[in-house]
N, C-alpha and C positions, 0 to 999 in steps of 0.2 A: 430537516435532513442535512447532515453535515458531510461534505465531500472533501477528503484529504488527499491532495496530490503527493506524488513521490518523485524521487530522483531529481532531475533538473527541471521538472514541470512546475507550473504555477496555476492559478485559477483558470486561465484561458483553456487549459486542456479539458475542462469540464463544461465549456460553454454550450455545446450541442446537447449533452446529456442533461444539463441543468434546465435548458429551455424546455425539454420534454417533461421533466419531473415537475417543473414549476406550474404545470396545469393543475396539479392537485396537492402540491406540497410547498412549504416555504423552504427554499434551498439556500444553504450557506456554504461558501467555499472561499479560499484565500490563498495568497502566495506564502508558502512556507518560508520561515526565516532564512535569509540569505539569498533567496530567489527573487528575481525581478524587482517588484516594488516593495518587498519586505526587506528593507535595508538593515544591515547590521550596525550596531553602535560599536565603533572600534574596528580593529583589523579582523580579517576573516579567521575563523577557528574551525577545528573539526566539529562536526555537528553531532548532537546527542539525541537519541530517540526520546529519552526522558524529558529533555527540555522542550522538544517539539510537542510532546503530549501535554505539557503544562501550557504551552501556547494555545493548543486546541481547547483546553478546558477554560482558559481565561476568555477566549472568544465566545464559547457557549455561554459562559456566565454573564458576559456583557450583553449578548443579544437575545437571551431567553429570560423568561420570567422565573420567579422563585418556584422551585419544585418542578419546573418544566424539563422534560428529557427529550433526547433527540435520537433518531436513527443515524448511524454513522457508517460511511463507506470509505475505505482507504485502499489505495492501490500502490503496489510495490513498497517502497519505504513508508509511504503513507499508510499501508496496511499494518506495518509494525507500530506506527504511531497510534493507529486506531486500537490495536490490541492493548497497548500500554494505557491508553485512555480508558479502556473498558475496565481494567483492574483498579485504576486509580480513582475513577470518577463514576462509580456505579450509580450515584444519584442522578447523573446527567445523561447516561447512555441507556437507551431502551434496547437496542440491538446493534451489534457490530458485524459488518461484513468486511473481512480482510482478504483482498484479492491479490494472490501471488506475492505475499510478503517474503522478502529475500533473507529469511533467517537461515543462512547457510550453515550456521553452527549446529543446527539440528540434524544435519545429514551425517550418515556413517562415514563419508569421506570428506568431512568438514575441513580438515587441514589442507587438503588439496585445493579446495575452493578458496579458502582464505589466502593461500599462497598465490592463487590465480589473481585475486583482486589486489593483492600487494603488487603483483607484476603490472597490472593495468595502471595502478597509481604511479609506479616508477616509470613506466613507458610514457605516461603523460608528462612527467617531470623532465625526462630526457628528450623526448621526440615531439611532444605536443598533443593537441586534442585529436587530430585525425588518426594518428597512429594508435592512440589509446582506444578510440572508438572501434577501430578495426579489430583490435584484440578482444574487445567486449562483446563482439558479435557471437562468440562462442556460447554465451548463456542464453542467447535468443535463437538457438538452433542454427548457428553459423550464418544467420542472415543479418542485415544491417539493423542496428538499434532503431526502433521506431522513431520516425520524425513526427513531432507533435507540435501543435500550436502553443506558443508561449509569448508573453509580453516582451521578454528579453531573452537573450541567449545565456543560459546559466550553466552551460556544459563545463567550462573551465572550473567554476566553483564546485560543481558536482564531482569532477574528477580529483580535484585537490583536497576537498574537505568533507565529502559525503560518502563516496562509494566504499571506502575502507571501513570507517566506523559503523556505517549502517549494516553492512553485511556481517559484521562481527557481533551485532546485537542479537541476543538470544532471549526470547520472551520467557517470562517466569511461568512455567507450565503449572506449577502448584497453584499459583494465584488464578491463572486462567481456568483451571479446573473448577474453581469456585463460582465462576460465572459462565461456564460452558453452555448453559441453556440459553444464553443471550449472545452467542458467538457463532458466526457462519464463516467457515474457511472456504475460499473460492479460488477458481482459476479459469483461464481461458480454454475453451474447447479446442482451439487451434494451436495452443501452446503446450499441450499435455506432454509432448516429447521433449520439451526444452528444459534446460537446466534451471531456468528461473521458476519453473513450475514445481520442481521437486520438493522444496520446503513446505508447500501447501499440502502435499500428500502426507508427509511425515507429521506435520502439525495436526491434521485432521485425525490421523491414526492415534496420536498421543493423547488427544482430547476425547477420543471415542465418539467422534461425530462424523457425519457424512460430508465429504467434499462436494461442493456444488460447482457445476460448470456453467460458464457464461458465454454468450456469443463472442466470436472472434478470439484473438489471442491476448497477449499481455496488456494491450491497450484497446481492448474491444469496446470500451465505453466511448472512445473517441471515433472509432470506425463504424460502430453500429449503435448509435445512441438510442434509437427508438426501441430496438429489441432488448438492449441492455437495460433500459429503464423499466420495461415490463418485467424482466427477470428480477430486478431489484425490488420493485414494489410488491411482486408476488411473494418474495421471501420476507419482506418487512411486515406484510399483513397476514402471514401464515399463522395458524393457531399456535398457541404457546406449546413449545416442545416439538412441533412438527419439523423444524429445521435441524434438529440435532439427533434424530434417530440414527443409530449406528448401522452402517452397512459397509462391508469391505469393498474396495475398488472405487471406480470412478462414480462420482455423483451424477444425478440426473438434473 
């Protein structure tokens, strides 16, 4: 089972969830490139989902045997990485759960949101981290961005090189349709009214699958690890096709 962190998070964000899952699964997670212990070679550059998906594939290729596939869970920008991995590496991915991937370009008011993230980035450049994070609260229901465990503080790198390119990434819906029976689009039960949840609604509709709700909000895996793990395992072990039956509205 591969867990892919997003935003400014690293492997530490999955520590409690992984501890629960490890009772029955081999769990792999890592610091995404540029975050914490995954140091870049050379100066910092804007991050690309495609490159992060290649990283995830190489990690799986290194740690698993020939022909072995994995269940994949990705949160936030990690959800976008998981979706890209699903279409690029069908031989390695058994099932993908993408939890609130911020594909703002799918929204009918996409231009407004992309301008908003431009503004967050410019606020960071002009006024620093604290001012940018205050502005970012809007997508989390006007509450503070969740504070999460991490090996190092990656917030400045996230605001400088991740938030804009990540929110501009639009998954290839045509390619995703070809593997839709192995994709679950998910979100937090407590974040259903937040802007960060909206792309999951649109993505599920476009793929013709049911959006699944998980305990907690955007970072429910960190706040409710035992309940979240049960939900994950239940979806991973569901009969083939059971996780993609179409139903309009919120998933159960």
